[in-house]
ROZA-148091 format. One line per 8 residues: their letters; for each residue x, y, z of N, C-alpha, C, O. Coordinates in nm, 3 decimals, padded with zeros to 5 digits. Example, Ala and Ser with C-alpha at 12.3 -4.5 7.8 and 13.67 -1.06 7.14 Angstrom:
<rs>
as = 01.319 -00.569 00.780 01.230 -00.450 00.780 01.320 -00.330 00.780 01.424 -00.332 00.846 | 01.285 -00.225 00.708 01.367 -00.106 00.714 01.290 00.003 00.787 01.341 00.114 00.804
</rs>
This chain:
<rs>
mviyvtdv = -10.029 -13.320 12.789 -10.017 -13.229 12.910 -09.885 -13.263 12.972 -09.849 -13.381 12.984 | -09.812 -13.161 13.012 -09.677 -13.163 13.078 -09.700 -13.144 13.227 -09.764 -13.048 13.269 | -09.645 -13.242 13.310 -09.635 -13.222 13.450 -09.496 -13.197 13.476 -09.409 -13.278 13.441 | -09.468 -13.084 13.540 -09.331 -13.047 13.578 -09.279 -13.117 13.696 -09.350 -13.163 13.785 | -09.138 -13.124 13.691 -09.071 -13.174 13.806 -09.040 -13.078 13.910 -08.984 -12.973 13.879 | -09.073 -13.105 14.033 -09.055 -13.007 14.137 -08.926 -13.038 14.234 -08.872 -12.950 14.300 | -08.886 -13.172 14.233 -08.773 -13.222 14.306 -08.711 -13.341 14.245 -08.781 -13.423 14.186 | -08.584 -13.355 14.257 -08.510 -13.464 14.197 -08.402 -13.506 14.295 -08.334 -13.419 14.349
kprddytl = -08.382 -13.642 14.324 -08.278 -13.692 14.405 -08.209 -13.817 14.324 -08.271 -13.917 14.287 | -08.081 -13.796 14.304 -08.011 -13.909 14.237 -08.001 -14.025 14.330 -07.996 -14.003 14.451 | -07.997 -14.145 14.282 -07.979 -14.274 14.360 -07.855 -14.347 14.319 -07.805 -14.318 14.210 | -07.804 -14.436 14.393 -07.688 -14.501 14.366 -07.682 -14.594 14.245 -07.577 -14.624 14.189 | -07.805 -14.639 14.209 -07.833 -14.726 14.094 -07.846 -14.659 13.955 -07.881 -14.722 13.856 | -07.814 -14.523 13.955 -07.838 -14.455 13.827 -07.987 -14.425 13.807 -08.030 -14.405 13.693 | -08.062 -14.422 13.909 -08.210 -14.388 13.897 -08.218 -14.253 13.961 -08.132 -14.206 14.036 | -08.336 -14.192 13.923 -08.370 -14.059 13.985 -08.504 -14.085 14.057 -08.595 -14.152 14.008
lltfenge = -08.507 -14.025 14.181 -08.641 -14.021 14.248 -08.685 -13.883 14.216 -08.626 -13.783 14.256 | -08.800 -13.884 14.137 -08.864 -13.754 14.099 -08.999 -13.716 14.168 -09.083 -13.805 14.187 | -09.021 -13.596 14.205 -09.144 -13.546 14.252 -09.197 -13.451 14.153 -09.129 -13.356 14.114 | -09.321 -13.475 14.109 -09.391 -13.396 14.004 -09.479 -13.293 14.077 -09.497 -13.299 14.198 | -09.530 -13.203 14.001 -09.607 -13.089 14.059 -09.739 -13.134 14.114 -09.798 -13.069 14.200 | -09.788 -13.253 14.062 -09.911 -13.312 14.115 -09.889 -13.383 14.239 -09.986 -13.432 14.296 | -09.769 -13.395 14.290 -09.736 -13.457 14.420 -09.690 -13.601 14.395 -09.641 -13.665 14.488 | -09.704 -13.653 14.276 -09.665 -13.790 14.252 -09.512 -13.809 14.251 -09.438 -13.724 14.202
krifdcsc = -09.469 -13.919 14.305 -09.327 -13.958 14.299 -09.307 -14.067 14.200 -09.383 -14.164 14.200 | -09.208 -14.056 14.118 -09.174 -14.162 14.023 -09.017 -14.179 14.026 -08.937 -14.093 14.061 | -08.984 -14.310 13.980 -08.846 -14.351 13.980 -08.819 -14.367 13.820 -08.894 -14.431 13.747 | -08.707 -14.304 13.778 -08.674 -14.310 13.633 -08.527 -14.374 13.624 -08.434 -14.326 13.690 | -08.512 -14.474 13.548 -08.382 -14.535 13.535 -08.306 -14.476 13.422 -08.341 -14.501 13.307 | -08.201 -14.397 13.447 -08.129 -14.327 13.348 -08.032 -14.418 13.265 -07.988 -14.382 13.156 | -08.001 -14.541 13.324 -07.910 -14.619 13.246 -07.963 -14.659 13.108 -07.884 -14.692 13.019 | -08.094 -14.657 13.088 -08.142 -14.682 12.956 -08.105 -14.582 12.849 -08.132 -14.606 12.732
lfeknvfk = -08.043 -14.469 12.886 -08.014 -14.352 12.799 -07.863 -14.357 12.770 -07.820 -14.284 12.681 | -07.783 -14.435 12.837 -07.641 -14.427 12.823 -07.577 -14.464 12.696 -07.460 -14.436 12.671 | -07.663 -14.535 12.608 -07.605 -14.567 12.487 -07.622 -14.443 12.383 -07.565 -14.448 12.274 | -07.693 -14.344 12.415 -07.697 -14.216 12.333 -07.583 -14.129 12.373 -07.559 -14.108 12.492 | -07.514 -14.078 12.280 -07.393 -13.989 12.301 -07.413 -13.874 12.400 -07.331 -13.849 12.488 | -07.523 -13.807 12.382 -07.548 -13.696 12.473 -07.558 -13.732 12.619 -07.534 -13.648 12.706 | -07.596 -13.862 12.648 -07.619 -13.900 12.781 -07.495 -13.987 12.851 -07.489 -14.010 12.971 | -07.405 -14.027 12.758 -07.291 -14.099 12.808 -07.201 -14.044 12.927 -07.142 -14.116 13.008
plknkglf = -07.199 -13.907 12.924 -07.126 -13.846 13.035 -07.189 -13.871 13.177 -07.124 -13.859 13.281 | -07.310 -13.904 13.174 -07.390 -13.941 13.302 -07.340 -14.068 13.371 -07.369 -14.093 13.488 | -07.267 -14.145 13.298 -07.208 -14.260 13.365 -07.100 -14.221 13.474 -07.061 -14.306 13.554 | -07.054 -14.101 13.476 -06.964 -14.041 13.561 -07.054 -14.008 13.687 -07.143 -13.923 13.679 | -07.031 -14.074 13.797 -07.119 -14.058 13.923 -07.118 -13.913 13.976 -07.218 -13.864 14.028 | -07.000 -13.847 13.961 -06.999 -13.708 14.009 -07.094 -13.621 13.916 -07.171 -13.541 13.970 | -07.091 -13.634 13.795 -07.184 -13.555 13.710 -07.331 -13.603 13.738 -07.423 -13.522 13.749 | -07.348 -13.728 13.747 -07.487 -13.789 13.763 -07.551 -13.733 13.896 -07.668 -13.697 13.900
nsvkvqyg = -07.469 -13.727 14.001 -07.515 -13.677 14.123 -07.540 -13.527 14.132 -07.599 -13.478 14.228 | -07.497 -13.458 14.035 -07.519 -13.307 14.023 -07.647 -13.271 13.974 -07.668 -13.152 13.950 | -07.744 -13.364 13.954 -07.868 -13.328 13.888 -07.943 -13.218 13.973 -07.929 -13.214 14.095 | -08.012 -13.142 13.914 -08.104 -13.049 13.980 -08.221 -13.015 13.903 -08.230 -13.043 13.783 | -08.319 -12.951 13.975 -08.439 -12.917 13.888 -08.423 -12.769 13.840 -08.393 -12.676 13.915 | -08.445 -12.760 13.709 -08.438 -12.624 13.645 -08.536 -12.629 13.533 -08.548 -12.731 13.465 | -08.607 -12.519 13.511 -08.710 -12.522 13.399 -08.803 -12.631 13.417 -08.851 -12.678 13.314 | -08.839 -12.682 13.534 -08.945 -12.788 13.547 -08.904 -12.918 13.515 -08.987 -13.008 13.506
tavwndki = -08.768 -12.939 13.495 -08.717 -13.086 13.470 -08.592 -13.113 13.528 -08.537 -13.028 13.598 | -08.537 -13.230 13.506 -08.404 -13.277 13.559 -08.300 -13.223 13.458 -08.306 -13.250 13.338 | -08.204 -13.147 13.513 -08.090 -13.092 13.439 -07.964 -13.119 13.510 -07.955 -13.110 13.633 | -07.860 -13.155 13.428 -07.715 -13.171 13.471 -07.639 -13.053 13.442 -07.572 -13.001 13.530 | -07.644 -13.005 13.324 -07.545 -12.891 13.288 -07.631 -12.827 13.167 -07.751 -12.850 13.148 | -07.546 -12.739 13.086 -07.625 -12.669 12.990 -07.633 -12.761 12.862 -07.680 -12.713 12.759 | -07.588 -12.891 12.865 -07.604 -12.978 12.752 -07.688 -13.099 12.775 -07.725 -13.169 12.681 | -07.719 -13.124 12.901 -07.791 -13.249 12.936 -07.907 -13.209 13.015 -07.893 -13.141 13.117
diapefly = -08.031 -13.251 12.971 -08.153 -13.253 13.046 -08.245 -13.359 12.983 -08.219 -13.423 12.881 | -08.351 -13.368 13.052 -08.453 -13.481 13.001 -08.589 -13.414 13.019 -08.620 -13.360 13.125 | -08.668 -13.417 12.914 -08.806 -13.371 12.917 -08.891 -13.416 13.031 -08.884 -13.537 13.055 | -08.963 -13.349 13.101 -09.041 -13.390 13.200 -09.144 -13.488 13.168 -09.168 -13.580 13.246 | -09.208 -13.474 13.055 -09.300 -13.566 13.010 -09.242 -13.708 12.984 -09.306 -13.810 13.009 | -09.121 -13.708 12.935 -09.046 -13.833 12.914 -09.024 -13.907 13.051 -09.051 -14.026 13.066 | -08.975 -13.829 13.148 -08.942 -13.866 13.285 -09.083 -13.930 13.355 -09.081 -14.032 13.423 | -09.190 -13.862 13.331 -09.319 -13.904 13.383 -09.360 -14.028 13.325 -09.382 -14.125 13.398
tngika = -09.372 -14.034 13.195 -09.424 -14.147 13.116 -09.334 -14.271 13.135 -09.387 -14.382 13.142 | -09.215 -14.257 13.142 -09.114 -14.369 13.143 -09.081 -14.409 13.290 -09.020 -14.513 13.314 | -09.121 -14.328 13.383 -09.080 -14.358 13.526 -09.190 -14.457 13.581 -09.299 -14.474 13.526 | -09.152 -14.514 13.687 -09.252 -14.606 13.754 -09.293 -14.538 13.897 -09.213 -14.469 13.959 | -09.404 -14.562 13.934 -09.450 -14.509 14.056 -09.364 -14.551 14.179 -09.333 -14.669 14.197 | -09.326 -14.454 14.261 -09.233 -14.481 14.378 -09.330 -14.530 14.495 -09.284 -14.560 14.605
</rs>
């Protein structure tokens, strides 16, 4: 089952505060992804802070997004 993201806020420590459609808030640490080439650009704070909700998940540009089920499963309750 997929629970979609309805709101996302970037935080100073490269984490995201995510709100899901069920009302639950979770914190996801993006720094665990920085070793993968596709996510390396997120080390740039300007890009990281540009995150938005699109298609029910966290999206930065047309090349970088993270599946909502991954964010939910790997996030911790806020």
